[in-house]
C-alpha positions, 0 to 999 in steps of 0.5 A: 504487487498486482499488475493493475498497481504496478501499472498505476505506479508506472503511469503516475510516478513522474507526473506525480513525483513533486506534486504528491511528496508528503502525502499519506497512504496506506495498503493491504497486501494479499498473498497466497504463501508470501507477501515479501516481494509486493511489500518490498516493491510498494515500500520502494515506489512510495519512498521514491514518491516521498509519501509517508505511510499513515498506517501500518501495512496489512499483509495477509497470506492464505485464506483471509480470517476474521481479524484480517478482514477486520484489519482491512476495514480499519485500514479503510475507515481511517481518516488521514491525519492532518 
């Protein structure tokens, strides 16, 4: 998980714990050769916050290809349900 995302979670976790429960979220992760730790960290924190994943995570290792970029585009284009 990037330092910026970890810092964000560190700052908002307790203030947002009750206020954001049930909110939809989506994310992408890019790693040089592995994304397992970042995915595990994000899933752990968002589970604790009670957020619900609105779309499958986009995970990319190595150089992003066309399909990876399209998956990220689609993730950003989606409107949360409801």
